[in-house]
mmJSON file of the N, C-alpha and C atoms, coordinates in Angstrom:
{"data_MODEL":{"atom_site":{
"group_PDB":["ATOM","ATOM","ATOM","ATOM","ATOM","ATOM","ATOM","ATOM","ATOM","ATOM","ATOM","ATOM","ATOM","ATOM","ATOM","ATOM","ATOM","ATOM","ATOM","ATOM","ATOM","ATOM","ATOM","ATOM","ATOM","ATOM","ATOM","ATOM","ATOM","ATOM","ATOM","ATOM","ATOM","ATOM","ATOM","ATOM","ATOM","ATOM","ATOM","ATOM","ATOM","ATOM","ATOM","ATOM","ATOM","ATOM","ATOM","ATOM","ATOM","ATOM","ATOM","ATOM","ATOM","ATOM","ATOM","ATOM","ATOM","ATOM","ATOM","ATOM","ATOM","ATOM","ATOM","ATOM","ATOM","ATOM","ATOM","ATOM","ATOM","ATOM","ATOM","ATOM","ATOM","ATOM","ATOM","ATOM","ATOM","ATOM","ATOM","ATOM","ATOM","ATOM","ATOM","ATOM","ATOM","ATOM","ATOM","ATOM","ATOM","ATOM","ATOM","ATOM","ATOM","ATOM","ATOM","ATOM","ATOM","ATOM","ATOM","ATOM","ATOM","ATOM","ATOM","ATOM","ATOM","ATOM","ATOM","ATOM","ATOM","ATOM","ATOM","ATOM","ATOM","ATOM","ATOM","ATOM","ATOM","ATOM","ATOM","ATOM","ATOM","ATOM","ATOM","ATOM","ATOM","ATOM","ATOM","ATOM","ATOM","ATOM","ATOM","ATOM","ATOM","ATOM","ATOM","ATOM","ATOM","ATOM","ATOM","ATOM","ATOM","ATOM","ATOM","ATOM","ATOM","ATOM","ATOM","ATOM","ATOM","ATOM","ATOM","ATOM","ATOM","ATOM","ATOM","ATOM","ATOM","ATOM","ATOM","ATOM","ATOM","ATOM","ATOM","ATOM","ATOM","ATOM","ATOM","ATOM","ATOM","ATOM","ATOM","ATOM","ATOM","ATOM","ATOM","ATOM","ATOM","ATOM","ATOM","ATOM","ATOM","ATOM","ATOM","ATOM","ATOM","ATOM","ATOM","ATOM","ATOM","ATOM","ATOM","ATOM","ATOM","ATOM","ATOM","ATOM","ATOM","ATOM","ATOM","ATOM","ATOM","ATOM","ATOM","ATOM","ATOM","ATOM","ATOM","ATOM","ATOM","ATOM","ATOM","ATOM","ATOM","ATOM","ATOM","ATOM","ATOM","ATOM","ATOM","ATOM","ATOM","ATOM","ATOM","ATOM","ATOM","ATOM","ATOM","ATOM","ATOM","ATOM","ATOM"],
"id":[1,2,3,4,5,6,7,8,9,10,11,12,13,14,15,16,17,18,19,20,21,22,23,24,25,26,27,28,29,30,31,32,33,34,35,36,37,38,39,40,41,42,43,44,45,46,47,48,49,50,51,52,53,54,55,56,57,58,59,60,61,62,63,64,65,66,67,68,69,70,71,72,73,74,75,76,77,78,79,80,81,82,83,84,85,86,87,88,89,90,91,92,93,94,95,96,97,98,99,100,101,102,103,104,105,106,107,108,109,110,111,112,113,114,115,116,117,118,119,120,121,122,123,124,125,126,127,128,129,130,131,132,133,134,135,136,137,138,139,140,141,142,143,144,145,146,147,148,149,150,151,152,153,154,155,156,157,158,159,160,161,162,163,164,165,166,167,168,169,170,171,172,173,174,175,176,177,178,179,180,181,182,183,184,185,186,187,188,189,190,191,192,193,194,195,196,197,198,199,200,201,202,203,204,205,206,207,208,209,210,211,212,213,214,215,216,217,218,219,220,221,222,223,224,225,226,227,228,229,230,231],
"type_symbol":["N","C","C","N","C","C","N","C","C","N","C","C","N","C","C","N","C","C","N","C","C","N","C","C","N","C","C","N","C","C","N","C","C","N","C","C","N","C","C","N","C","C","N","C","C","N","C","C","N","C","C","N","C","C","N","C","C","N","C","C","N","C","C","N","C","C","N","C","C","N","C","C","N","C","C","N","C","C","N","C","C","N","C","C","N","C","C","N","C","C","N","C","C","N","C","C","N","C","C","N","C","C","N","C","C","N","C","C","N","C","C","N","C","C","N","C","C","N","C","C","N","C","C","N","C","C","N","C","C","N","C","C","N","C","C","N","C","C","N","C","C","N","C","C","N","C","C","N","C","C","N","C","C","N","C","C","N","C","C","N","C","C","N","C","C","N","C","C","N","C","C","N","C","C","N","C","C","N","C","C","N","C","C","N","C","C","N","C","C","N","C","C","N","C","C","N","C","C","N","C","C","N","C","C","N","C","C","N","C","C","N","C","C","N","C","C","N","C","C","N","C","C","N","C","C","N","C","C","N","C","C"],
"label_atom_id":["N","CA","C","N","CA","C","N","CA","C","N","CA","C","N","CA","C","N","CA","C","N","CA","C","N","CA","C","N","CA","C","N","CA","C","N","CA","C","N","CA","C","N","CA","C","N","CA","C","N","CA","C","N","CA","C","N","CA","C","N","CA","C","N","CA","C","N","CA","C","N","CA","C","N","CA","C","N","CA","C","N","CA","C","N","CA","C","N","CA","C","N","CA","C","N","CA","C","N","CA","C","N","CA","C","N","CA","C","N","CA","C","N","CA","C","N","CA","C","N","CA","C","N","CA","C","N","CA","C","N","CA","C","N","CA","C","N","CA","C","N","CA","C","N","CA","C","N","CA","C","N","CA","C","N","CA","C","N","CA","C","N","CA","C","N","CA","C","N","CA","C","N","CA","C","N","CA","C","N","CA","C","N","CA","C","N","CA","C","N","CA","C","N","CA","C","N","CA","C","N","CA","C","N","CA","C","N","CA","C","N","CA","C","N","CA","C","N","CA","C","N","CA","C","N","CA","C","N","CA","C","N","CA","C","N","CA","C","N","CA","C","N","CA","C","N","CA","C","N","CA","C","N","CA","C","N","CA","C","N","CA","C","N","CA","C","N","CA","C"],
"label_alt_id":[null,null,null,null,null,null,null,null,null,null,null,null,null,null,null,null,null,null,null,null,null,null,null,null,null,null,null,null,null,null,null,null,null,null,null,null,null,null,null,null,null,null,null,null,null,null,null,null,null,null,null,null,null,null,null,null,null,null,null,null,null,null,null,null,null,null,null,null,null,null,null,null,null,null,null,null,null,null,null,null,null,null,null,null,null,null,null,null,null,null,null,null,null,null,null,null,null,null,null,null,null,null,null,null,null,null,null,null,null,null,null,null,null,null,null,null,null,null,null,null,null,null,null,null,null,null,null,null,null,null,null,null,null,null,null,null,null,null,null,null,null,null,null,null,null,null,null,null,null,null,null,null,null,null,null,null,null,null,null,null,null,null,null,null,null,null,null,null,null,null,null,null,null,null,null,null,null,null,null,null,null,null,null,null,null,null,null,null,null,null,null,null,null,null,null,null,null,null,null,null,null,null,null,null,null,null,null,null,null,null,null,null,null,null,null,null,null,null,null,null,null,null,null,null,null,null,null,null,null,null,null],
"label_comp_id":["UNK","UNK","UNK","UNK","UNK","UNK","UNK","UNK","UNK","UNK","UNK","UNK","UNK","UNK","UNK","UNK","UNK","UNK","UNK","UNK","UNK","UNK","UNK","UNK","UNK","UNK","UNK","UNK","UNK","UNK","UNK","UNK","UNK","UNK","UNK","UNK","UNK","UNK","UNK","UNK","UNK","UNK","UNK","UNK","UNK","UNK","UNK","UNK","UNK","UNK","UNK","UNK","UNK","UNK","UNK","UNK","UNK","UNK","UNK","UNK","UNK","UNK","UNK","UNK","UNK","UNK","UNK","UNK","UNK","UNK","UNK","UNK","UNK","UNK","UNK","UNK","UNK","UNK","UNK","UNK","UNK","UNK","UNK","UNK","UNK","UNK","UNK","UNK","UNK","UNK","UNK","UNK","UNK","UNK","UNK","UNK","UNK","UNK","UNK","UNK","UNK","UNK","UNK","UNK","UNK","UNK","UNK","UNK","UNK","UNK","UNK","UNK","UNK","UNK","UNK","UNK","UNK","UNK","UNK","UNK","UNK","UNK","UNK","UNK","UNK","UNK","UNK","UNK","UNK","UNK","UNK","UNK","UNK","UNK","UNK","UNK","UNK","UNK","UNK","UNK","UNK","UNK","UNK","UNK","UNK","UNK","UNK","UNK","UNK","UNK","UNK","UNK","UNK","UNK","UNK","UNK","UNK","UNK","UNK","UNK","UNK","UNK","UNK","UNK","UNK","UNK","UNK","UNK","UNK","UNK","UNK","UNK","UNK","UNK","UNK","UNK","UNK","UNK","UNK","UNK","UNK","UNK","UNK","UNK","UNK","UNK","UNK","UNK","UNK","UNK","UNK","UNK","UNK","UNK","UNK","UNK","UNK","UNK","UNK","UNK","UNK","UNK","UNK","UNK","UNK","UNK","UNK","UNK","UNK","UNK","UNK","UNK","UNK","UNK","UNK","UNK","UNK","UNK","UNK","UNK","UNK","UNK","UNK","UNK","UNK","UNK","UNK","UNK","UNK","UNK","UNK"],
"label_asym_id":["A","A","A","A","A","A","A","A","A","A","A","A","A","A","A","A","A","A","A","A","A","A","A","A","A","A","A","A","A","A","A","A","A","A","A","A","A","A","A","A","A","A","A","A","A","A","A","A","A","A","A","A","A","A","A","A","A","A","A","A","A","A","A","A","A","A","A","A","A","A","A","A","A","A","A","A","A","A","A","A","A","A","A","A","A","A","A","A","A","A","A","A","A","A","A","A","A","A","A","A","A","A","A","A","A","A","A","A","A","A","A","A","A","A","A","A","A","A","A","A","A","A","A","A","A","A","A","A","A","A","A","A","A","A","A","A","A","A","A","A","A","A","A","A","A","A","A","A","A","A","A","A","A","A","A","A","A","A","A","A","A","A","A","A","A","A","A","A","A","A","A","A","A","A","A","A","A","A","A","A","A","A","A","A","A","A","A","A","A","A","A","A","A","A","A","A","A","A","A","A","A","A","A","A","A","A","A","A","A","A","A","A","A","A","A","A","A","A","A","A","A","A","A","A","A","A","A","A","A","A","A"],
"label_entity_id":["1","1","1","1","1","1","1","1","1","1","1","1","1","1","1","1","1","1","1","1","1","1","1","1","1","1","1","1","1","1","1","1","1","1","1","1","1","1","1","1","1","1","1","1","1","1","1","1","1","1","1","1","1","1","1","1","1","1","1","1","1","1","1","1","1","1","1","1","1","1","1","1","1","1","1","1","1","1","1","1","1","1","1","1","1","1","1","1","1","1","1","1","1","1","1","1","1","1","1","1","1","1","1","1","1","1","1","1","1","1","1","1","1","1","1","1","1","1","1","1","1","1","1","1","1","1","1","1","1","1","1","1","1","1","1","1","1","1","1","1","1","1","1","1","1","1","1","1","1","1","1","1","1","1","1","1","1","1","1","1","1","1","1","1","1","1","1","1","1","1","1","1","1","1","1","1","1","1","1","1","1","1","1","1","1","1","1","1","1","1","1","1","1","1","1","1","1","1","1","1","1","1","1","1","1","1","1","1","1","1","1","1","1","1","1","1","1","1","1","1","1","1","1","1","1","1","1","1","1","1","1"],
"label_seq_id":[1,1,1,2,2,2,3,3,3,4,4,4,5,5,5,6,6,6,7,7,7,8,8,8,9,9,9,10,10,10,11,11,11,12,12,12,13,13,13,14,14,14,15,15,15,16,16,16,17,17,17,18,18,18,19,19,19,20,20,20,21,21,21,22,22,22,23,23,23,24,24,24,25,25,25,26,26,26,27,27,27,28,28,28,29,29,29,30,30,30,31,31,31,32,32,32,33,33,33,34,34,34,35,35,35,36,36,36,37,37,37,38,38,38,39,39,39,40,40,40,41,41,41,42,42,42,43,43,43,44,44,44,45,45,45,46,46,46,47,47,47,48,48,48,49,49,49,50,50,50,51,51,51,52,52,52,53,53,53,54,54,54,55,55,55,56,56,56,57,57,57,58,58,58,59,59,59,60,60,60,61,61,61,62,62,62,63,63,63,64,64,64,65,65,65,66,66,66,67,67,67,68,68,68,69,69,69,70,70,70,71,71,71,72,72,72,73,73,73,74,74,74,75,75,75,76,76,76,77,77,77],
"pdbx_PDB_ins_code":[null,null,null,null,null,null,null,null,null,null,null,null,null,null,null,null,null,null,null,null,null,null,null,null,null,null,null,null,null,null,null,null,null,null,null,null,null,null,null,null,null,null,null,null,null,null,null,null,null,null,null,null,null,null,null,null,null,null,null,null,null,null,null,null,null,null,null,null,null,null,null,null,null,null,null,null,null,null,null,null,null,null,null,null,null,null,null,null,null,null,null,null,null,null,null,null,null,null,null,null,null,null,null,null,null,null,null,null,null,null,null,null,null,null,null,null,null,null,null,null,null,null,null,null,null,null,null,null,null,null,null,null,null,null,null,null,null,null,null,null,null,null,null,null,null,null,null,null,null,null,null,null,null,null,null,null,null,null,null,null,null,null,null,null,null,null,null,null,null,null,null,null,null,null,null,null,null,null,null,null,null,null,null,null,null,null,null,null,null,null,null,null,null,null,null,null,null,null,null,null,null,null,null,null,null,null,null,null,null,null,null,null,null,null,null,null,null,null,null,null,null,null,null,null,null,null,null,null,null,null,null],
"Cartn_x":[2.881,1.862,0.664,-0.433,-1.663,-2.054,-2.774,-3.149,-3.564,-3.285,-3.838,-5.285,-6.148,-7.578,-7.873,-7.199,-7.463,-7.309,-5.9,-5.229,-6.399,-7.019,-8.117,-8.881,-9.376,-10.748,-10.497,-9.488,-9.467,-9.123,-8.536,-8.695,-10.15,-10.858,-12.26,-13.237,-12.801,-13.723,-12.943,-12.172,-11.445,-11.91,-12.104,-12.616,-14.06,-14.844,-16.222,-16.346,-15.682,-16.023,-15.903,-14.801,-14.594,-15.723,-16.174,-17.046,-18.434,-18.82,-20.316,-20.899,-19.627,-19.615,-19.897,-20.027,-19.936,-21.269,-21.861,-22.845,-22.033,-22.897,-22.3,-21.615,-21.885,-21.282,-19.824,-20.05,-18.659,-17.723,-18.281,-17.233,-16.62,-17.606,-16.91,-16.033,-15.832,-15.266,-13.981,-14.146,-13.075,-12.124,-12.708,-12.063,-11.245,-12.219,-11.465,-10.2,-10.461,-9.431,-7.852,-8.19,-7.215,-6.511,-7.125,-6.277,-5.363,-6.164,-5.211,-3.92,-4.306,-3.229,-1.784,-2.679,-1.409,-0.698,-0.937,-0.725,0.204,-0.068,0.875,1.915,2.076,2.918,3.761,3.345,4.398,4.91,4.562,5.123,6.252,5.964,7.136,8.314,7.828,9.025,9.484,9.085,9.933,10.864,10.179,11.169,12.348,12.042,13.223,14.251,13.538,14.541,15.509,14.956,15.687,17.125,16.925,18.401,18.904,18.684,19.533,20.888,22.061,23.01,23.293,23.377,24.129,25.654,25.95,27.749,28.299,28.921,29.307,30.223,31.049,31.86,33.273,33.557,34.703,34.567,33.474,32.812,32.588,32.569,31.773,30.414,29.653,28.371,27.972,26.927,26.246,24.891,24.327,23.04,22.427,21.144,20.812,20.343,20.817,20.266,19.247,17.875,16.774,16.355,17.092,16.998,17.758,19.108,19.958,18.985,18.196,17.405,16.623,15.764,14.668,15.429,16.608,17.419,17.516,18.178,18.611,17.663,16.008,14.949,14.994,15.186,14.648,15.841,14.981,15.744,16.542,16.331,16.98,18.182,18.423,20.053,20.552],
"Cartn_y":[60.503,60.092,60.753,60.048,60.379,61.053,62.473,63.158,62.553,63.035,62.606,62.402,63.329,62.698,61.614,61.569,60.007,58.904,58.984,57.99,57.64,58.614,58.599,57.541,58.297,57.681,56.001,55.638,54.202,53.36,54.413,53.568,53.507,54.311,54.159,53.309,53.194,52.287,50.879,50.582,49.251,48.92,49.884,49.514,48.844,49.903,49.536,48.284,48.283,47.174,45.782,45.642,44.497,44.431,45.712,46.063,45.885,46.487,46.056,45.785,46.288,45.734,47.157,47.373,48.494,48.535,49.3,49.67,49.452,49.696,49.447,50.513,51.882,53.129,53.083,52.616,52.761,51.823,50.901,49.433,50.357,50.762,51.487,52.55,53.103,54.135,53.653,52.671,52.13,51.193,50.825,50.388,51.246,52.507,53.637,54.494,54.412,54.583,53.931,52.61,51.535,51.673,51.745,51.839,52.981,54.277,55.634,55.131,54.45,54.53,53.515,52.554,51.586,52.127,53.137,53.564,54.744,55.458,56.334,55.481,54.622,53.872,53.295,52.502,52.235,53.066,54.443,55.485,55.58,55.974,56.317,55.404,53.838,53.068,52.844,53.09,53.157,54.279,55.497,56.697,56.488,55.567,55.287,54.495,53.585,52.513,52.94,53.889,54.758,55.191,55.359,56.286,55.406,53.884,52.973,52.337,52.344,51.702,50.429,49.132,48.116,47.825,47.962,48.113,46.486,45.922,45.072,45.142,44.068,44.756,45.223,45.017,45.116,46.773,47.089,48.407,48.159,47.007,46.612,47.055,47.649,47.972,46.66,46.112,44.82,44.897,46.313,46.594,45.429,45.136,44.184,44.868,43.757,44.73,45.058,44.495,45.22,46.336,46.656,47.882,49.076,48.83,49.385,49.976,49.086,49.239,50.498,50.17,50.963,52.424,52.341,53.544,54.457,53.705,54.357,54.868,54.526,54.844,56.23,56.156,57.658,58.919,59.974,60.744,61.78,61.629,62.194,61.716,60.737,59.476,59.88],
"Cartn_z":[33.477,34.609,34.216,35.264,35.323,36.277,35.723,36.866,38.113,39.63,40.577,40.658,40.324,40.323,39.49,38.654,37.733,38.263,39.129,39.486,40.865,41.437,42.588,42.048,41.356,40.527,40.332,39.649,39.451,40.965,41.657,43.072,43.357,43.43,44.059,43.335,41.728,41.173,41.52,41.622,42.447,43.558,44.372,45.901,45.895,44.942,44.851,44.433,43.151,42.486,43.339,44.336,45.371,46.27,46.811,47.66,47.206,46.368,46.072,44.49,43.611,42.075,41.755,40.576,39.697,38.323,38.552,37.055,35.945,34.77,33.451,33.247,33.661,33.584,33.924,35.338,35.869,35.573,35.246,34.544,33.188,32.368,31.045,31.549,32.642,33.031,33.097,34.108,34.594,33.509,32.7,31.675,30.836,30.802,29.72,30.544,31.861,32.84,32.757,33.201,33.21,31.926,30.911,29.163,29.104,29.714,29.596,30.75,31.397,32.624,31.947,31.534,30.881,29.644,28.718,27.614,28.326,29.582,29.818,30.599,31.094,32.005,30.93,29.609,28.737,27.663,27.672,26.911,28.004,29.207,30.367,30.453,30.247,30.602,29.382,28.068,26.996,26.476,27.441,27.457,28.48,29.293,30.159,29.676,29.072,28.526,27.366,26.509,25.374,26.099,27.139,28.039,28.555,28.486,29.242,28.743,28.88,28.216,29.374,28.951,30.186,29.679,30.776,30.871,31.846,31.306,31.835,33.038,34.097,35.176,34.282,33.062,32.266,31.585,31.528,30.997,29.526,29.072,28.018,27.592,26.418,26.227,25.757,26.777,26.555,26.532,25.638,25.817,24.855,24.893,23.934,22.359,21.368,20.053,19.744,20.543,20.37,20.808,22.254,22.722,21.877,21.308,20.527,19.297,18.703,17.738,17.855,19.138,19.379,19.573,20.362,20.656,19.098,18.448,17.109,16.137,16.302,16.135,16.529,17.571,18.028,17.756,17.564,16.9,17.972,19.188,20.542,20.609,20.299,20.335,19.322],
"occupancy":[1.0,1.0,1.0,1.0,1.0,1.0,1.0,1.0,1.0,1.0,1.0,1.0,1.0,1.0,1.0,1.0,1.0,1.0,1.0,1.0,1.0,1.0,1.0,1.0,1.0,1.0,1.0,1.0,1.0,1.0,1.0,1.0,1.0,1.0,1.0,1.0,1.0,1.0,1.0,1.0,1.0,1.0,1.0,1.0,1.0,1.0,1.0,1.0,1.0,1.0,1.0,1.0,1.0,1.0,1.0,1.0,1.0,1.0,1.0,1.0,1.0,1.0,1.0,1.0,1.0,1.0,1.0,1.0,1.0,1.0,1.0,1.0,1.0,1.0,1.0,1.0,1.0,1.0,1.0,1.0,1.0,1.0,1.0,1.0,1.0,1.0,1.0,1.0,1.0,1.0,1.0,1.0,1.0,1.0,1.0,1.0,1.0,1.0,1.0,1.0,1.0,1.0,1.0,1.0,1.0,1.0,1.0,1.0,1.0,1.0,1.0,1.0,1.0,1.0,1.0,1.0,1.0,1.0,1.0,1.0,1.0,1.0,1.0,1.0,1.0,1.0,1.0,1.0,1.0,1.0,1.0,1.0,1.0,1.0,1.0,1.0,1.0,1.0,1.0,1.0,1.0,1.0,1.0,1.0,1.0,1.0,1.0,1.0,1.0,1.0,1.0,1.0,1.0,1.0,1.0,1.0,1.0,1.0,1.0,1.0,1.0,1.0,1.0,1.0,1.0,1.0,1.0,1.0,1.0,1.0,1.0,1.0,1.0,1.0,1.0,1.0,1.0,1.0,1.0,1.0,1.0,1.0,1.0,1.0,1.0,1.0,1.0,1.0,1.0,1.0,1.0,1.0,1.0,1.0,1.0,1.0,1.0,1.0,1.0,1.0,1.0,1.0,1.0,1.0,1.0,1.0,1.0,1.0,1.0,1.0,1.0,1.0,1.0,1.0,1.0,1.0,1.0,1.0,1.0,1.0,1.0,1.0,1.0,1.0,1.0,1.0,1.0,1.0,1.0,1.0,1.0],
"B_iso_or_equiv":[0.0,0.0,0.0,0.0,0.0,0.0,0.0,0.0,0.0,0.0,0.0,0.0,0.0,0.0,0.0,0.0,0.0,0.0,0.0,0.0,0.0,0.0,0.0,0.0,0.0,0.0,0.0,0.0,0.0,0.0,0.0,0.0,0.0,0.0,0.0,0.0,0.0,0.0,0.0,0.0,0.0,0.0,0.0,0.0,0.0,0.0,0.0,0.0,0.0,0.0,0.0,0.0,0.0,0.0,0.0,0.0,0.0,0.0,0.0,0.0,0.0,0.0,0.0,0.0,0.0,0.0,0.0,0.0,0.0,0.0,0.0,0.0,0.0,0.0,0.0,0.0,0.0,0.0,0.0,0.0,0.0,0.0,0.0,0.0,0.0,0.0,0.0,0.0,0.0,0.0,0.0,0.0,0.0,0.0,0.0,0.0,0.0,0.0,0.0,0.0,0.0,0.0,0.0,0.0,0.0,0.0,0.0,0.0,0.0,0.0,0.0,0.0,0.0,0.0,0.0,0.0,0.0,0.0,0.0,0.0,0.0,0.0,0.0,0.0,0.0,0.0,0.0,0.0,0.0,0.0,0.0,0.0,0.0,0.0,0.0,0.0,0.0,0.0,0.0,0.0,0.0,0.0,0.0,0.0,0.0,0.0,0.0,0.0,0.0,0.0,0.0,0.0,0.0,0.0,0.0,0.0,0.0,0.0,0.0,0.0,0.0,0.0,0.0,0.0,0.0,0.0,0.0,0.0,0.0,0.0,0.0,0.0,0.0,0.0,0.0,0.0,0.0,0.0,0.0,0.0,0.0,0.0,0.0,0.0,0.0,0.0,0.0,0.0,0.0,0.0,0.0,0.0,0.0,0.0,0.0,0.0,0.0,0.0,0.0,0.0,0.0,0.0,0.0,0.0,0.0,0.0,0.0,0.0,0.0,0.0,0.0,0.0,0.0,0.0,0.0,0.0,0.0,0.0,0.0,0.0,0.0,0.0,0.0,0.0,0.0,0.0,0.0,0.0,0.0,0.0,0.0],
"pdbx_formal_charge":[null,null,null,null,null,null,null,null,null,null,null,null,null,null,null,null,null,null,null,null,null,null,null,null,null,null,null,null,null,null,null,null,null,null,null,null,null,null,null,null,null,null,null,null,null,null,null,null,null,null,null,null,null,null,null,null,null,null,null,null,null,null,null,null,null,null,null,null,null,null,null,null,null,null,null,null,null,null,null,null,null,null,null,null,null,null,null,null,null,null,null,null,null,null,null,null,null,null,null,null,null,null,null,null,null,null,null,null,null,null,null,null,null,null,null,null,null,null,null,null,null,null,null,null,null,null,null,null,null,null,null,null,null,null,null,null,null,null,null,null,null,null,null,null,null,null,null,null,null,null,null,null,null,null,null,null,null,null,null,null,null,null,null,null,null,null,null,null,null,null,null,null,null,null,null,null,null,null,null,null,null,null,null,null,null,null,null,null,null,null,null,null,null,null,null,null,null,null,null,null,null,null,null,null,null,null,null,null,null,null,null,null,null,null,null,null,null,null,null,null,null,null,null,null,null,null,null,null,null,null,null],
"auth_seq_id":[1,1,1,2,2,2,3,3,3,4,4,4,5,5,5,6,6,6,7,7,7,8,8,8,9,9,9,10,10,10,11,11,11,12,12,12,13,13,13,14,14,14,15,15,15,16,16,16,17,17,17,18,18,18,19,19,19,20,20,20,21,21,21,22,22,22,23,23,23,24,24,24,25,25,25,26,26,26,27,27,27,28,28,28,29,29,29,30,30,30,31,31,31,32,32,32,33,33,33,34,34,34,35,35,35,36,36,36,37,37,37,38,38,38,39,39,39,40,40,40,41,41,41,42,42,42,43,43,43,44,44,44,45,45,45,46,46,46,47,47,47,48,48,48,49,49,49,50,50,50,51,51,51,52,52,52,53,53,53,54,54,54,55,55,55,56,56,56,57,57,57,58,58,58,59,59,59,60,60,60,61,61,61,62,62,62,63,63,63,64,64,64,65,65,65,66,66,66,67,67,67,68,68,68,69,69,69,70,70,70,71,71,71,72,72,72,73,73,73,74,74,74,75,75,75,76,76,76,77,77,77],
"auth_comp_id":["UNK","UNK","UNK","UNK","UNK","UNK","UNK","UNK","UNK","UNK","UNK","UNK","UNK","UNK","UNK","UNK","UNK","UNK","UNK","UNK","UNK","UNK","UNK","UNK","UNK","UNK","UNK","UNK","UNK","UNK","UNK","UNK","UNK","UNK","UNK","UNK","UNK","UNK","UNK","UNK","UNK","UNK","UNK","UNK","UNK","UNK","UNK","UNK","UNK","UNK","UNK","UNK","UNK","UNK","UNK","UNK","UNK","UNK","UNK","UNK","UNK","UNK","UNK","UNK","UNK","UNK","UNK","UNK","UNK","UNK","UNK","UNK","UNK","UNK","UNK","UNK","UNK","UNK","UNK","UNK","UNK","UNK","UNK","UNK","UNK","UNK","UNK","UNK","UNK","UNK","UNK","UNK","UNK","UNK","UNK","UNK","UNK","UNK","UNK","UNK","UNK","UNK","UNK","UNK","UNK","UNK","UNK","UNK","UNK","UNK","UNK","UNK","UNK","UNK","UNK","UNK","UNK","UNK","UNK","UNK","UNK","UNK","UNK","UNK","UNK","UNK","UNK","UNK","UNK","UNK","UNK","UNK","UNK","UNK","UNK","UNK","UNK","UNK","UNK","UNK","UNK","UNK","UNK","UNK","UNK","UNK","UNK","UNK","UNK","UNK","UNK","UNK","UNK","UNK","UNK","UNK","UNK","UNK","UNK","UNK","UNK","UNK","UNK","UNK","UNK","UNK","UNK","UNK","UNK","UNK","UNK","UNK","UNK","UNK","UNK","UNK","UNK","UNK","UNK","UNK","UNK","UNK","UNK","UNK","UNK","UNK","UNK","UNK","UNK","UNK","UNK","UNK","UNK","UNK","UNK","UNK","UNK","UNK","UNK","UNK","UNK","UNK","UNK","UNK","UNK","UNK","UNK","UNK","UNK","UNK","UNK","UNK","UNK","UNK","UNK","UNK","UNK","UNK","UNK","UNK","UNK","UNK","UNK","UNK","UNK","UNK","UNK","UNK","UNK","UNK","UNK"],
"auth_asym_id":["A","A","A","A","A","A","A","A","A","A","A","A","A","A","A","A","A","A","A","A","A","A","A","A","A","A","A","A","A","A","A","A","A","A","A","A","A","A","A","A","A","A","A","A","A","A","A","A","A","A","A","A","A","A","A","A","A","A","A","A","A","A","A","A","A","A","A","A","A","A","A","A","A","A","A","A","A","A","A","A","A","A","A","A","A","A","A","A","A","A","A","A","A","A","A","A","A","A","A","A","A","A","A","A","A","A","A","A","A","A","A","A","A","A","A","A","A","A","A","A","A","A","A","A","A","A","A","A","A","A","A","A","A","A","A","A","A","A","A","A","A","A","A","A","A","A","A","A","A","A","A","A","A","A","A","A","A","A","A","A","A","A","A","A","A","A","A","A","A","A","A","A","A","A","A","A","A","A","A","A","A","A","A","A","A","A","A","A","A","A","A","A","A","A","A","A","A","A","A","A","A","A","A","A","A","A","A","A","A","A","A","A","A","A","A","A","A","A","A","A","A","A","A","A","A","A","A","A","A","A","A"],
"auth_atom_id":["N","CA","C","N","CA","C","N","CA","C","N","CA","C","N","CA","C","N","CA","C","N","CA","C","N","CA","C","N","CA","C","N","CA","C","N","CA","C","N","CA","C","N","CA","C","N","CA","C","N","CA","C","N","CA","C","N","CA","C","N","CA","C","N","CA","C","N","CA","C","N","CA","C","N","CA","C","N","CA","C","N","CA","C","N","CA","C","N","CA","C","N","CA","C","N","CA","C","N","CA","C","N","CA","C","N","CA","C","N","CA","C","N","CA","C","N","CA","C","N","CA","C","N","CA","C","N","CA","C","N","CA","C","N","CA","C","N","CA","C","N","CA","C","N","CA","C","N","CA","C","N","CA","C","N","CA","C","N","CA","C","N","CA","C","N","CA","C","N","CA","C","N","CA","C","N","CA","C","N","CA","C","N","CA","C","N","CA","C","N","CA","C","N","CA","C","N","CA","C","N","CA","C","N","CA","C","N","CA","C","N","CA","C","N","CA","C","N","CA","C","N","CA","C","N","CA","C","N","CA","C","N","CA","C","N","CA","C","N","CA","C","N","CA","C","N","CA","C","N","CA","C","N","CA","C","N","CA","C","N","CA","C","N","CA","C","N","CA","C"],
"pdbx_PDB_model_num":[1,1,1,1,1,1,1,1,1,1,1,1,1,1,1,1,1,1,1,1,1,1,1,1,1,1,1,1,1,1,1,1,1,1,1,1,1,1,1,1,1,1,1,1,1,1,1,1,1,1,1,1,1,1,1,1,1,1,1,1,1,1,1,1,1,1,1,1,1,1,1,1,1,1,1,1,1,1,1,1,1,1,1,1,1,1,1,1,1,1,1,1,1,1,1,1,1,1,1,1,1,1,1,1,1,1,1,1,1,1,1,1,1,1,1,1,1,1,1,1,1,1,1,1,1,1,1,1,1,1,1,1,1,1,1,1,1,1,1,1,1,1,1,1,1,1,1,1,1,1,1,1,1,1,1,1,1,1,1,1,1,1,1,1,1,1,1,1,1,1,1,1,1,1,1,1,1,1,1,1,1,1,1,1,1,1,1,1,1,1,1,1,1,1,1,1,1,1,1,1,1,1,1,1,1,1,1,1,1,1,1,1,1,1,1,1,1,1,1,1,1,1,1,1,1,1,1,1,1,1,1]
}}}
């Protein structure tokens, strides 16, 4: 997760972009912050999915094979 100050900056730039627009430096900063946010989000989501097992009502493991392959590559599993 990104630090609160970076999330606040992302929001401040988004609001300014909607109201008055951004100068070139601010647009570059916004792009870099968004990229960092997405990388952090994707990493966090992947970590969460690595710990997921899907079980049907009968108790059978029905985790998709693609997810099982990702989990088997993870040395923690």
